[in-house]
N, C-alpha and C positions, 0 to 999 in steps of 0.2 A: 506778273506780281516779283520774281524774287530778284531781274536784273532793277527791276525800281528799288528794292529796298538795297541791292548792293550799292548802284549810286548816292544813295544818300545817305550810308556808313560810307563812302571814301569823299564825299564832299564835306568840305570846314564847317557846312551850317548844325551838322550832328554833333561835334563836338561845344559850338557854341551852346546846343541845345544841352546838352548834359551838362556844361559849365550851369547853364541857369536853374535846369532844375534841380541839378543834386546838392552844387556849392552854392547855389543864390536865395533860388524859389521858397519865399516867406520867413527868410532868417530874421526879419523884423516883426515878426509877429508872436511866439511865445512866450509865455514870461519865462524869466531866468530861473534856473534851477539849483536849488540846492545840493550840493556846498559849492560844489568847483565857482561858478558861475556865480553864487551868489557873495562868496567871498575873494574873488577877483573883482566884482565891479563897486561892490560895497566899499574896496579896499582903496577903489579910483574915488569913489564917491568923497570918501572921507578925503583924501587927499587933495581934490579939490575945494574941499568946504575947509581944510584947515590952513590952502596957501602953502603947505610942505611937502614940496616936490622931491625930495631926497629920501626919505623915512617913509615907510610902509606900516599904516597903521587900521587892524580891523577892530570894529569894535572897542576903538579906543587902543587897543593894547598892540603893540608891535607885533608887525606879521613879517614872517624870515620864509616863506615861502618860495619865494622865487626875486630874480633881479627886478630891475625897476620897466626893464623897457614896452612890455604889455601894457604897467599901467599909463606910462608918458602915453604910448598911441591912444589908449583908449580914455582917457584926460582930454588928447588932443580933440578927437574923436567928437566924446560928449561939449566938447567946449563952440565947436560948429554944428552939430543936430541937435543938441539937449541932453540931458540925461534919459536918455530910452534904451529898448533892447537894439531898434537901429543901428545906433549911435554905439552902442557898445558890443557891438559884434562884429562893428564892419574892418575894425583892424581885421579879425581872425577871418573874416570872407576875404578880402581884396591880398591877403597869405596865400591863405590857397590856392586863389586862382592864378596867383605869380609862382606856387609851387606846380601846377599842371604846367602852364606856360613853359617853363625852367625844363619838364622832363621831355618835352614837344619839342623845345627847340636845340637839347641835346642829343635826342635820339634821331630827329632828323638830319644834323652832321653828323652823324656815326653810320646811320643806315640810310633812311631813304622818307619824304613825305606817307606815303601810306603809314610807312610802319610808324613814326613820329606819333599821326594821328589815334592807332591804335593803341600804343601809350598811352596817349594824355584819356583817352577814353576809360581803361581800364582804372590811371588813375582817381578818373572825377566820377566815375560810376562806382567804387569801392564802398561797401557801405561804412567802414569808420575815418575815412578821407573825408564823406560828405556830411558826417556826422561832427567832426571835432572842427569843420570848415565852418561850421554856424556856432558854433561854441564861444562865448565869452572867456576865452582863457588862454592858457601860454602857447597851448600845441601846435597850432596852425600857422605859428610864426617860428618855434620854432625847427619843425619839419622844414621848413623853406629856404631856413640856413643850413640847414642839417643838406640840403638835396644839395644845392649851390654850393655849396662848400666841398662835397665828394663827387660834385659833375666837374669841378674845376678842376679837382685833383687830378681826376683821369685827363683830363687837357690836357694839363703842364706833364704829366709824364711823357703823353706823345709828341705833345708842341711845347715846348719849355717859352714862358714868354716873360719878361718883366713884369709888365702889365698884369698879365694875368695870375700872376701870383703873388703880386698886392692886394687884388682885388680880393684873392682868394683870404688873405688876413683881414679883412673887412669882414667875410660873412663868418668868419673865426669869434669876430669879437662881437658883433652884434648877434650870433648866436649865445653868445655867452653870458652877454646883457640881457637876455633873453632866459634863458633859464641856466646860464651857471657852466662848469664843467663838462658836462654832459655833452654839450655845444662839440669842445674842442677834442674829446676822448675818442667820439669816433671816426673821424675824418683822420687825426692822427695814426691810432692803430691802424686801420684798416691801411694807410697809403704806406706807412711802414710795411705791412706786411705782405703787400703788395710790391715794392720796392727790392724788397730784401730778397723775393721769390725768382729774382732775375738779377742779383748778385747789383743790385745798383744803392747800396743801403749810403754809400759816399753822398752820393746824390741827391738822395734823400734829406740828408741829414743838412748838403748848404742850402737847399730849399728852406728846411724846417727854421733855419737859425737866421735868415736872410735880415740885415740888421734893417732895413726901411718899411719890410713886412712886421716885423716884432715892436716896430716904431710906430708902426698905424693900428695893432690889433691892441699897444697899452694907450694910446690916442684917444680909443674909445672905450676900454673898460676900467683903465686906472681913474678919472675925472669922477665919476660917481662912486665910484668905490672911498675915494678920498673920502669926499661931498659925504660920505652917508659915517662914513668914519670919525671926521668932527661934528656931527649930529647925535650922534649915538656913542661911539666909544665901537667897543669891539662886539656889540652883543648885533647884531647881521652879519659876523665874520662866524661869532659861536654856534647864531641859530641856523647857519644856512651852510654854510661849508661844514663844518662839523656833525648838527643835529640831521639835517632835513636834505645830507648826501651820505656823509660815512654809517651815520647811525640807520638812512633808510634801507641803504643796501645792506646793512649788517642783519636789519632787523624787519621784522615786518611789523610797517604803521597804519594806524586805521586798520587792522583789521586784512588788508591786501597780501595774503600771504596767497603760496599755492605750491604743489609742488615742483623739482626739477623740467618735468617732463608738461608744464604750464604754457609754455610759449609755443612748444611745436604743435597741442593741441586748437590754441588760439588761434595762432598765426593766419590759417585758412578762413573762419569766419570774419576776420577782418577786411577781408576782400569780396564776400560773398555780393554779388552769387558764381565768383571766379576760383570759387574755395579747389575746387576739383581740376581747375587748369593748370593751378598755382600744385596742387600736386603730384601733376603728372608732368609739371617744368623739371624734375628732382630726376627725370630718367634721362636728362642733359647732363648729368652731372661729370660725366667719362670727358667729357668735352672741355673743361673749364681749363686743363694745362696746355691746350693748345691756342687756346682765343685771349689774348688780354684781356678785353673787356668782359669777356664770361666769368673769367681769373677774379676782377677787380668785382663786379658785382656780387658774386656767391660770396667774396669776401667780405665784402657791405654784410649781407644776408646772417650770417651764421658770425660775425662778431659779433654782431645787437643782439642775437638770438641766445650765444654764451653766456655773456654779459650778465644778461639781466635771468636769464634762467638759474643762476647763480647770487641771482639776489635778492635781501629776503622780503621786501616789499616787492610786490608783481599785479599791477595794473595794465588791462589789456591795452590800452596805447601806444604804450611800452616799447612794441612790437614794430609799430611804422616807423621806427624812428629806419628799421632796415629793409620793409617794404619796397622800396620805391624801383630799386636795381632791378628786384624779379621780374616785376611789372612790366620791367623796359625789354629783358629778354624775354616773356611770354610774347610781349608782341614782337617780338622777331621770329620768335621760333611758332604762331600762331598758324602756319600753314601742318602745323606736323601734327595738329591735334585728331586722334582718334578715338576710336568706340566709345560713338555718340550716345548710347544709352549710361555708358558709366558716368557721362557730364550730367546727361541731365534729368536721370533716375532722384539725384538728390535733391535737384533744383523744384522737380514737383513737390517733393515731403515736405521742402523749406516755405515753397509759395506757399502750399498746401495750410502748414501750420500758421504762416499769416493769417490766411483768410479764418483763420479760426480763433484769432485771437481773444472774440469774445467768451467764449467756452472754457478758453485755458486760463481764465484769470479766475472766471466763474471757479474753477475748480480747485485752483490755486487757493482761493477764497474758505472752499472748505476745510482744504487741508491744512490752515495751519490755525494753530493755536494762539497767536499773538490779533490782538484786540486791532491794532494801527494796519497790521499787513492785511489783516480781513476788510476794514476799512476803503483801503487802496485798490485791493484783487477785484474786489465788488463796484466801487466807482470805475473801476480800468473795464469790468464785464459790460459795465451799464452803458460808458461813455464810447463802448468799439462794436453795441448793438446797432441794428438801423441801419443809418447809409452808409454810416464809416464801415461796416462789414460787406455791405452792398460792394460799396468801392474795392475793397480789397477782395471780397471774391474775383469780381471784374476781372482785376490786376491778376491775380491767378488764372480765370483761364484763357485771358490773354497770351500771358505766360508757356500755358500749356498747349497753346494754338501755336504760338511759334517755334516751340520746340519739334512738332510736328511737321513745319513747310520744309520745302528740299533748298537749302541753303548752306551755303560754308559754316560748320559750327562751329566756326570762333565766332562768323557773326553772328548767328543765331545767339549766341551765349549774350552779347556784347546789347541786342535789342534787349535781350531779357532785362540786362542791367539796366537798360531803360524802364523798363515795369516796374523795376524794383526800387529804384530812385524818383521814379512819379509817387509810388505806394507810401516809401517813408518821408518825403519832402510836405504830402498833400494832406498825407491822414495819420499816419502812425506818429510822428515825432509832434506834431503841432496836438492831435490828440491827447498820447501821453503824457507831456507838456502840462496840459490842461487841467489834467487830472490830478496831474502830483502838487504841481504852482499855483493855478488860479485862484482856489481857497484860500493861500498867504497872501498872495499879490493884492487879492479885494481886499484882504483883513488890512494889509496895509493901508491901502489908497483910501478904506473907509473912516481909519484913524487919522489918517493926513487931514482929509474933508472937514472932521468936528473937531481940528487940532487938538488930536489928543495925544499926548505923552505916553508910551508904551514902553511893556516889562514882559521878559520872556517869564514862562515856570515850564521848566522842563522842555523845554526846545530849544533849538538852536538852527536859527536857520537867518543866514545875513543875508540872502535877497528880502526878507519884511525889511531890513535896515533900512535898503538901497530905495523902495519904493515908499517907504515913510522919510526917505530922508533923517534919519536920527540915529542915532549910536542908543545901540536896546541891549540894557543888560541883564543879569540874573539877579534882580533883586527884591526886598520886601517892595512891594505896591505900598504910594501914600492915594488918601484921598482925590479923585477927579483924573489919576492916572488907569488907563486901560491895562490888563493884563491881556498877553497873547498864550495862550492854554492849544495846545494838540488834542486833537478832538477823543480820543481815545484816553487822555490825560483828566478831561474835563468833569465826571461826578468825581472824582479823588479828590480834585483842586476842588469844588463848590462847598462839598462838605471837612474841611479844614477850617478848625474855629480859627476866627478871627475876629476883632471888634467893629471890622465895618461890613456894610452889606453889600453883597454881590449880586450883579446880573448880567445874564446875557444878552450884549448889545448885537452881535453878531456873532455868524456861524454860515460858513461852507467849506464843507470839508475836503481837506482835514482842520479847518482853521475854525478857530477860536476866539473872540472879544471877550472877554469879563468884565465890564464896569465896577471899581471900587467906591462905594461912596459914605 
């Protein structure tokens, strides 16, 4: 049996299976989540509805969070496949698949096919990669362009090529058009530190200031920036470059704060179930000075870690920008893994936690005094009970059996990665998103079916606007309109004095629609 499992993991079919389970399966079915997916996709819908493909608006107001590329790609997909979850998430799925294939191609040439296979499996089966791969946001696309740029930077340092250098500037331009300066910052800083560590800074300057490369970069970036300036003046530049870049770095935004150690703690969680494998990789740091590729990939990781550790705003997925290189090193050093129970015991606890999600949510519902949190935790406990928990328990038991079989440790960890990916894609993500978002989605579709205009009351859920296909404002309702109210605010809203009669016409936790007559 162990020989069969080894052959299976070494076969290209295992990578295809990992891509299908972790990055593709079911991306079209769960409702879009608020706030991130809802905001991106509603802005895309308003772009398509208005015919203005230059400036970005959300709920009829300018949105300066990101540049234009992800919106263009979502709009193009929606034009082909309709305004639905499949179309809106498709660009991210394609970007994630290309991200994994880029890692495979690079690792195959730097090491061998077997190592490339393992590196690609590690990327695709890592928890947070699978999550952002199926999200209709800009992060999978940005990671793709950062990875393409970083890998070409290293190739260029070992085998200079005019064509590769020009291609590198294309990745930088597309990344900049996806999320701005961050796509430029890390490739330039990491490559500068790498070149200067070998005394090759003059060579770095020649490449960075290559006239044809710079021309390509600006040919990609400038046309839209000029167009958005002509359309709205300096508003986007002030909002995005000053507020959403400088202010976001200097001060926490939207409550996303944390200490300087935040990303040190979060990095292992991003690559579950390979957290201990990642931690053990730090034992190899002593070889950094001797191996150029090791030095480059570790610089990549530490530059991202230090940059965001001192940022005011902290979100877990920021650290993904620096993880791809370490996953390559983990694959290359896989045969050095030892102390199996040190690696496997935390995974047993992790899968035990996943199997006990209904009880965990029930406990959290009892511990909080916030009505909305109580409703959602209890809804989560109910949703994960029954067959979902049975599936999670079966997954945890299979992971436990894999931990016991006589197989190379790294192969056992990857097999456990397949089990986690199946649990996340088939049970955890769809169940969680249905708990959080099925109510808002159904409320919006119900209002659309009855041709009723909606008004928000103490709620901000842009996914409702998307599904209703209407810009929804916070404003006093008029007779004939329906009010979208969160369930925990319903009693208070109904008790408010009004010259109009109010009646509940739809209810699906946590969404309520109140008719104004």
